[in-house]
C-alpha positions in Angstrom: 95.5 103.4 112.1 97.7 104.9 109.3 97.2 108.1 107.4 97.6 108.9 103.7 95.5 109.4 100.7 93.1 107.6 98.4 95.1 105.7 95.8 95.4 102.9 93.3 99.2 103.2 94.1 99.9 103.0 90.4 98.5 99.5 90.2 95.8 98.4 87.8 92.7 97.4 89.8 90.5 95.6 87.3 87.0 94.4 88.1 86.3 91.1 86.5 82.7 90.9 85.8 80.5 87.9 85.9 77.0 87.0 87.2 73.5 87.5 86.2 70.2 89.3 86.8 66.7 90.0 85.8 63.8 92.1 86.9 61.4 91.1 89.6 57.6 91.2 89.4 55.4 92.0 92.3 51.9 90.9 92.8 49.1 93.2 93.8 46.1 91.5 95.4 42.5 92.5 94.8 41.6 95.9 96.3 38.4 97.1 97.8 37.6 100.7 97.6 35.5 102.9 99.8 34.6 106.6 99.5 36.8 108.5 102.0 37.0 112.1 103.0 40.0 112.8 100.8 38.4 111.0 97.9 35.2 112.9 98.3 37.1 116.2 98.0 39.2 115.1 95.1 36.9 113.0 92.9 39.2 110.0 93.7 38.1 107.2 96.0 40.3 106.3 98.9 41.2 102.6 99.4 40.5 101.0 102.8 44.2 100.2 103.0 45.5 103.5 101.8 49.0 104.4 103.1 48.7 108.1 102.6 46.0 110.7 103.4 46.4 113.0 100.4 47.7 113.1 96.8 51.4 113.9 96.2 51.8 117.4 94.9 54.0 118.2 91.9 57.5 119.6 92.4 58.5 122.6 90.4 62.2 123.6 90.4 63.9 126.3 88.4 67.1 124.3 88.1 68.2 120.6 88.2 69.0 119.0 91.5 72.4 117.3 91.7 73.3 118.1 88.2 76.4 116.4 87.0 78.9 117.2 84.2 77.3 116.8 80.8 78.7 113.6 79.1 78.7 115.2 75.7 82.2 116.9 75.5 84.2 118.8 73.0 86.5 116.1 71.5 90.3 116.4 71.6 91.6 115.1 68.3 94.4 112.7 68.9 97.0 113.3 66.1 98.2 110.0 64.5 95.3 108.0 65.9 93.9 105.8 63.0 90.9 103.7 64.2 90.6 100.2 62.9 87.5 99.9 60.7 84.6 97.5 60.8 82.1 97.6 57.9 78.9 95.7 58.1 77.2 94.4 54.9 74.0 96.0 53.7 70.8 94.8 55.4 69.5 91.6 53.9 66.0 91.4 52.4 64.4 89.7 55.4 65.8 92.5 57.6 64.5 95.2 55.4 61.1 93.5 55.5 61.1 93.5 59.3 61.8 97.2 59.3 58.8 98.0 57.0 56.5 95.8 59.1 57.5 97.6 62.3 57.6 101.1 60.8 53.9 101.7 61.4 53.1 100.4 64.9 49.5 99.7 65.8 48.0 100.0 69.3 47.1 96.6 70.7 45.3 95.4 73.8 48.6 94.1 75.2 50.7 97.1 74.4 53.6 97.4 72.0 56.6 99.7 72.1 57.7 101.1 68.8 60.9 99.6 67.4 63.4 102.1 66.0 66.5 100.0 65.7 67.3 96.4 64.6 70.0 94.1 66.1 72.9 93.3 63.9 75.8 90.9 64.6 79.3 92.1 64.2 81.6 89.2 63.2 84.9 91.0 63.3 84.5 92.0 66.9 82.3 89.2 68.1 85.1 87.8 70.4 87.4 89.4 72.9 90.5 88.0 71.1 89.6 89.4 67.7 88.7 92.8 69.2 91.9 92.9 71.1 93.9 92.2 67.9 92.2 95.2 66.2 93.1 97.7 69.0 96.3 99.5 67.9 97.4 101.3 71.1 99.5 104.5 70.8 100.6 107.2 73.3 97.8 109.8 74.1 98.1 113.5 74.8 97.6 112.8 78.5 100.6 110.4 78.6 98.6 107.2 78.7 97.6 104.9 75.9 94.7 105.2 73.4 93.1 103.0 70.7 90.0 103.3 68.6 87.6 101.3 66.4 85.1 102.7 63.8 81.9 100.8 63.0 79.8 101.5 59.9 76.4 100.1 59.0 75.1 101.3 55.6 71.9 103.3 55.6 71.7 103.6 59.4 70.4 106.8 60.8 72.3 106.0 64.0 74.2 103.3 65.8 74.3 102.0 69.4 77.2 99.7 70.1 76.8 96.7 72.4 80.2 96.8 74.2 80.7 93.5 76.0 83.0 94.2 79.0 85.1 91.4 80.5 87.5 93.7 82.4 88.1 97.4 82.3 90.3 99.7 84.5 88.2 102.1 86.5 90.4 105.0 85.5 89.9 104.2 81.8 87.7 106.5 79.6 85.5 105.5 76.7 84.4 108.0 74.0 81.9 107.6 71.2 81.5 110.0 68.3 80.5 110.2 64.7 83.6 110.3 62.5 84.5 114.0 61.9 82.4 115.3 64.7 83.9 117.6 67.3 81.6 116.3 70.0 81.9 113.0 71.8 80.0 111.1 74.4 82.5 110.4 77.2 82.0 107.8 80.0 84.5 106.9 82.7 85.4 103.2 83.2 84.0 103.5 86.7 80.5 104.3 85.4 80.6 101.5 82.9 81.5 99.0 85.6 78.9 100.4 88.0 76.2 100.0 85.3 77.3 96.4 84.7 77.4 95.7 88.4 73.8 96.8 88.8 72.8 94.3 86.1 74.8 91.5 87.8 73.4 92.4 91.3 69.9 92.1 89.8 70.7 88.4 89.0 71.5 88.4 85.3 73.9 85.6 84.5 74.0 86.2 80.7 76.4 88.3 78.6 73.6 90.8 78.2 74.3 92.0 81.8 77.9 92.8 80.8 76.9 94.8 77.7 77.3 98.6 77.9 75.1 100.5 75.4 76.2 104.1 74.7 73.7 106.5 73.1 73.2 106.9 69.4 75.5 109.7 68.0 73.8 109.9 64.7 74.7 108.8 61.2 75.8 105.4 59.7 79.1 105.3 61.5 80.4 105.6 65.1 84.0 105.6 66.5 84.7 104.0 69.9 87.8 105.4 71.6 89.4 103.8 74.6 92.0 105.7 76.7 93.9 104.4 79.8 96.1 106.7 81.9 99.8 106.5 82.5 100.9 103.5 84.6 98.0 101.2 83.6 98.6 98.4 81.1 96.2 98.8 78.2 96.1 95.0 77.6 94.1 94.8 80.8 91.2 96.2 78.8 89.3 93.2 77.6 86.1 93.7 75.7 84.2 92.9 72.5 81.4 94.3 70.3 79.4 91.3 69.3 76.4 93.3 68.1 75.1 96.8 67.5 71.7 98.4 67.1 71.1 99.7 63.6 68.8 102.7 64.1 66.4 103.1 61.1 64.0 105.6 62.5 65.1 109.1 63.3 65.4 110.0 67.0 65.6 113.2 69.0 69.1 114.5 69.5 70.9 116.4 72.2 70.4 120.2 72.3 72.1 122.1 69.5 72.1 119.2 67.0 70.3 120.2 63.8 70.0 116.7 62.3 66.5 115.8 61.2 64.3 114.4 63.9 61.6 111.8 64.0 58.5 113.9 63.5 55.2 113.5 61.6 54.9 109.7 62.1 51.9 109.9 64.5 48.3 109.6 63.2 46.6 112.7 61.8 44.1 112.8 64.7 46.9 113.5 67.2 47.1 116.9 68.7 50.4 118.6 69.7 50.6 119.4 73.4 51.8 122.9 72.3 48.3 123.6 71.1 47.1 123.5 74.7 49.1 125.9 76.9 47.1 124.9 79.9 49.0 121.6 80.0 52.5 123.2 79.7 53.5 122.3 83.3 52.4 118.7 83.1 54.1 118.4 79.7 57.5 119.0 81.3 57.2 115.9 83.4 57.0 113.6 80.4 59.9 112.1 78.4 60.3 110.1 75.3 62.2 106.8 76.1 64.7 104.8 74.1 66.1 101.5 75.3 67.7 98.3 74.0 66.5 94.8 74.4 68.2 91.8 72.7 70.1 94.3 70.5 67.0 96.1 69.1 66.1 99.7 70.1 62.5 100.6 71.2 60.7 103.7 72.3 58.0 104.2 74.9 56.9 107.1 77.1 57.6 107.8 80.8 56.7 110.3 83.5 58.9 111.9 86.2 57.3 111.7 89.6 57.6 113.6 92.8 57.7 112.1 96.3 55.9 113.3 99.4 59.1 114.8 100.8 59.7 116.7 97.5 63.3 115.5 97.7 63.9 115.9 93.9 64.8 112.2 93.6 64.2 111.4 89.8 61.6 108.7 90.2 60.4 107.6 86.7 57.2 105.6 85.8 56.5 103.7 82.7 55.1 100.2 81.7 56.4 96.8 82.6 56.0 95.7 78.9 58.5 98.4 78.0 61.1 97.8 80.7 60.8 94.8 83.0 64.4 94.1 84.1 67.5 95.9 85.2 69.6 95.0 82.2 67.2 96.8 79.9 66.8 99.7 82.4 70.5 100.3 82.2 70.2 101.1 78.5 67.6 103.8 79.0 68.0 107.2 77.2 65.3 109.9 77.7 64.5 112.9 75.6 62.8 115.8 77.3 60.8 118.8 75.9 60.4 117.0 72.5 57.5 119.1 71.5 56.3 121.2 68.6 57.6 124.8 68.5 54.0 125.9 67.6 50.6 124.3 67.3 50.5 121.9 64.3 54.1 122.7 63.5 56.4 119.8 62.7 59.5 121.8 63.9 60.6 120.7 67.4 61.3 123.2 70.1 65.1 124.0 70.2 65.4 123.1 73.9 65.1 119.3 73.5 67.4 117.7 76.0 68.7 114.2 76.0 69.5 112.4 79.2 71.8 109.3 79.3 73.0 107.1 82.2 70.1 104.6 82.4 68.0 103.9 85.5 67.9 101.7 88.5 64.8 99.5 88.3 63.0 99.6 91.7 59.8 97.7 91.0 58.3 95.8 88.0 54.9 94.1 88.0 52.8 92.5 85.3 49.7 92.8 87.5 49.3 96.5 86.7 51.9 96.7 84.0 54.1 98.9 86.1 57.8 99.8 85.7 59.1 102.1 88.4 62.7 103.4 88.2 65.1 106.0 89.5 67.0 107.8 86.8 70.8 107.6 87.3 71.2 111.2 86.1 69.4 114.3 87.2 66.7 115.5 84.8 67.4 118.7 82.8 66.7 122.2 84.0 63.0 122.9 83.5 61.7 119.3 84.1 58.9 119.0 86.6 58.2 116.1 89.0 54.5 115.3 88.4 52.1 114.8 91.3 50.3 111.5 91.8 47.3 110.1 93.6 47.2 107.1 96.0 43.4 106.9 95.5 41.5 104.9 93.0 40.1 106.8 90.1 36.3 107.0 89.7 34.0 106.1 86.8 33.2 109.1 84.6 36.1 111.3 85.8 37.7 113.6 83.3 41.3 112.5 82.4 44.1 113.4 80.0 47.1 111.6 78.6 50.5 113.0 77.5 52.5 110.7 75.2 54.9 110.3 72.3 53.0 108.1 69.7 55.3 106.4 67.3 58.2 108.4 68.9 56.7 111.6 67.5 56.5 115.1 69.2 54.6 115.0 72.4 50.8 114.8 72.0 47.8 115.3 74.3 44.6 113.2 74.6 41.4 114.3 76.4 38.8 111.8 77.6 36.9 110.1 80.4 37.3 107.0 82.5 34.6 104.6 81.1 35.1 101.5 83.2 37.4 99.0 85.0 38.8 95.8 83.5 40.6 92.6 84.4 43.3 91.4 81.9 44.9 88.0 81.5 47.3 86.1 79.3 46.0 82.7 78.0 48.0 79.5 77.7 48.4 80.2 73.9 50.0 83.5 74.6 47.0 85.6 73.6 46.0 88.6 75.8 42.5 89.6 76.6 40.6 92.0 79.0 37.1 92.0 80.3 35.0 94.5 82.3 34.7 94.0 86.0 34.1 95.9 89.2 36.7 98.2 90.8 37.2 95.6 93.6 38.8 93.1 91.2 40.1 95.4 88.5 43.8 96.0 88.0 43.2 98.3 85.0 41.0 101.2 83.9 39.3 101.6 80.5 39.5 105.1 79.0 37.7 106.6 76.0 39.0 109.7 74.1 37.1 112.8 72.9 40.4 114.0 71.5 43.4 112.0 70.3 44.3 108.3 70.4 47.3 106.1 71.4 49.9 104.3 69.3 53.0 102.2 69.7 55.5 104.5 71.5 52.6 105.8 73.7 53.1 102.7 76.0 53.9 103.6 79.6 52.6 107.2 79.3 50.8 108.7 82.3 47.0 109.2 82.7 46.2 112.3 84.7 43.2 114.0 86.3 42.9 117.5 87.6 41.6 118.9 90.9 42.1 122.2 92.7 44.4 123.5 90.0 46.9 120.6 90.1 47.2 117.4 88.1 47.8 114.0 89.5 48.9 110.8 87.8 46.4 107.9 88.2 47.7 105.3 85.8 50.1 104.3 83.0 49.2 103.0 79.5 49.1 99.3 78.8 47.5 99.3 75.4 44.2 99.4 73.7 42.1 99.7 70.6 42.0 103.5 70.0 43.5 104.8 66.8 42.9 107.6 64.3 40.8 105.2 62.3 39.0 103.7 65.4 38.0 106.8 67.4 35.5 104.7 69.4 38.2 102.4 70.6 39.2 102.5 74.3 42.6 102.1 76.0 43.7 100.2 79.1 45.7 101.9 81.9 47.3 100.1 84.8 46.0 101.4 88.2 48.7 103.5 89.9 46.8 103.3 93.3 47.3 99.5 93.4 51.0 99.7 92.6 51.4 102.5 95.1 49.8 100.5 97.9 51.6 97.4 96.9 55.1 98.8 96.8 55.7 102.3 95.4 54.8 104.0 98.7 58.0 102.8 100.2 59.8 105.4 97.9 57.1 108.0 97.2 55.6 108.3 100.7 58.9 108.8 102.7 58.9 111.6 105.2 61.1 114.6 104.7 64.8 114.2 105.4 68.1 115.9 104.6 68.8 115.5 100.9 71.9 113.4 100.0 74.4 114.8 97.6 76.7 113.0 95.1 80.4 112.5 96.0 82.4 113.1 92.8 85.7 111.2 92.1 88.8 112.0 90.1 91.8 109.8 89.3 95.1 111.6 89.4 97.4 110.2 86.7 100.5 111.9 88.2 100.2 110.6 91.8 98.0 107.5 91.0 95.6 108.5 93.7 91.9 109.5 93.9 90.4 112.8 94.8 86.8 113.2 96.2 84.6 116.2 96.4 80.9 117.1 96.8 81.5 120.7 95.7 80.3 121.1 92.1 82.3 124.3 91.7 85.5 122.5 92.8 84.6 119.6 90.5 84.1 121.9 87.5 87.3 123.9 88.3 89.3 120.7 88.5 88.0 119.6 85.1 88.7 122.9 83.4 92.1 123.7 84.9 93.6 120.3 85.6 91.9 118.0 83.1 95.2 116.8 81.7 96.1 115.3 85.1 92.7 114.5 86.7 90.4 112.0 85.0 86.8 112.7 86.0 85.0 109.5 87.1 81.6 110.9 88.0 79.5 110.4 91.2 80.7 107.2 93.0 78.4 107.3 96.1 76.1 109.7 97.9 76.3 111.2 101.4 74.7 114.1 103.2 75.7 117.6 102.2 74.5 119.1 105.5 74.2 117.7 109.0 71.4 115.1 109.3 70.1 113.2 112.3 72.6 110.5 113.2 75.3 111.7 110.8 78.9 112.9 111.5 81.5 115.0 109.6 83.8 113.3 107.1 87.0 115.4 107.4 89.5 116.1 104.6 93.3 116.6 104.9 95.8 117.5 102.2 99.3 115.9 102.4 102.1 118.0 101.0 104.3 114.9 100.9 102.1 112.8 98.6 100.3 115.7 96.9 97.0 114.0 97.7 94.1 113.9 100.2 93.0 111.9 103.2 89.5 111.5 104.5 88.3 110.3 107.9 85.0 110.3 109.9 86.9 109.5 113.2 87.2 112.4 115.6 90.1 110.6 117.4 91.9 110.1 114.1 91.3 113.7 113.1 92.9 114.8 116.3 95.8 112.4 115.9 96.6 113.6 112.4 96.4 117.2 113.4 98.7 116.7 116.4 101.3 114.3 115.0 101.6 114.9 111.2 102.2 118.6 110.4 102.5 118.0 106.7 98.8 117.2 106.7 96.7 120.4 106.2 93.2 120.2 107.7 90.6 121.3 105.1 87.4 120.9 107.2 84.3 118.9 106.5 83.8 117.4 103.1 80.4 115.7 103.7 78.4 114.0 106.4 77.8 110.2 106.8 76.5 107.7 109.3 78.6 105.7 111.6 75.8 103.1 112.0 73.9 101.4 109.2 70.7 103.2 108.0 67.9 102.4 105.5 69.5 101.5 102.2 73.0 102.4 103.3 76.2 100.6 102.3 79.6 100.6 104.1 82.5 102.6 102.6 85.5 100.3 102.8 89.1 101.5 103.4 92.5 100.0 102.6 96.0 101.1 103.6 98.7 100.9 101.0 101.9 99.8 102.8 104.1 100.8 99.8 103.0 104.4 99.5 101.5 105.2 102.9 98.2 106.2 101.4 94.6 105.0 101.6 92.1 103.8 99.1 88.3 103.9 99.6 85.4 102.2 97.9 81.7 101.6 98.4 81.8 98.7 95.9 81.9 95.2 97.6 83.1 93.6 94.4 85.9 96.2 94.2 86.8 95.5 97.8 87.0 91.8 97.2 89.1 92.3 94.1 91.7 94.4 96.0 91.8 91.8 98.8 92.4 88.9 96.4 94.9 90.6 94.1 96.9 93.1 96.0 98.5 92.0 99.3 100.2 95.4 99.8 96.7 96.8 100.6 95.8 96.2 104.2 92.0 96.0 104.6 90.7 98.3 107.4 87.0 97.4 107.1 84.0 99.7 106.7 84.7 103.1 108.1 81.2 104.7 107.7 77.9 104.3 105.9 76.9 106.0 102.7 74.6 105.3 99.8 74.9 104.1 96.2 71.9 106.2 95.2 70.4 109.7 96.1 
């Protein structure tokens, strides 16, 4: 077995993406409920097939777990870079009419997200060939090549570009910014490809799976900048922008952005959560959601959930009618702490925080209108993982809801559970619900003494309190309540049924050692990769050596401390290649130490399993015969691409097991 370092060996390794995917839907069968001991104590009734003996408590942390480098960076202005320009025509009359129709969403029995952006076709960049012709590559300050395109859509309050990726170097970097802004959203090519791969692995065969949707940067124009490092042919970048989402309703921005936000659109009967300090803690588990489907942008509400092990994993619950497949989940942007600065004050708190990166869809079901995800980025500091109950709610219990009606500042509803209901979709597409017993009900019927729901409230959590803590018991499907119909009731999917059917496999896991992200850099000078789990080392590398090391984000997850069945992954530094080598083999570690004095032993970098575990994936290794270095990847598609295209890389198989998620 040879020694060396992680490397691309100066060669372009391009992942050609194809395939397709969609979301699955599970089926929960009828459930019978009995009054159990835990239920009697809590006011919740325990199911005869309950998989847990107690509710899951909330998790309160003073700082984020596994926090990554913020994607919003200070932009380096490239002198001499003149972006090619794409100007869309003004909206046509039928498009404007569609905007006015959707501007005032109405709560319905079947549920309806609020649309905030409309899909627009972009003729000039519809195809890869025409887009390629518009990219004027020039040398960048890093020594690579850079090109840019600016898109403008008149009267837009924001733009989200649909970037169709055919191939992209993993070491490439995409940046998106409003013209003239000194801040850019920066995403490594590796993260773009990983996002697309999730869509493909979910089974999406359409071009929608290969579309990457960056967040809205505000205003009626956005510039997309593409940079590839030295040694990589820029023509290997093959992409198009066939459509964009024209944002016509104001949305929350990242912290520090003073642009006008979307406030005051909710009904007059809605009450700011800030008016009720007793719900401050629960409020911090709720986020406003923005996502793209078929080019249009929509908003719903979701809730961050804790698991029984309090692992800090960012599980996120919303409604299936909001997000029902992985391709849409990949476009998710969440806004946290979007609340009034004071009771009945339209000014938002200054600490609103926007989270990008999308989510992995773990479970989607039409039966209880459940969408259960894991966010791909750690929630912001101050966010709280809400508690939840595996027990069925009871008739007459006091409940409350936290939501963002019409995408407005977070509101609070107070009410009671008034009944159980069964819902169905008829052959003509109409949707109806009718009262039934808890045994056959998939939904709960709630009436409000304070507040109502609207479009944008969809997916928001329904909570009840006991012993000083709050527990989620359902998520909003839809209903008839409104500020003009205060007697109307709303329908919530039963969380206990979804929990028993599937969610328990994630939320009811026993305590285990927490996995940590392994961060990766591409060294443009040595054309190798550098890996670290140390956030301090990561940040120092970015700040001191950013002109040489391109940050590619977390590429897989391993243990940060010794866990049952895990072994040390050791790190060496080679003075001959100015790069690092990693091994889990004790015998290989001893051989390198004894026979190769130019390798400096740097200790354990992380811990991983030699044998497959639950949800683990092999980390594959290649030896480059031209440079005497190694390359590692957890991506099976990347492994296959190297084997097919680059004979100088000798495949050495899977060397240990790691994870693609926390």
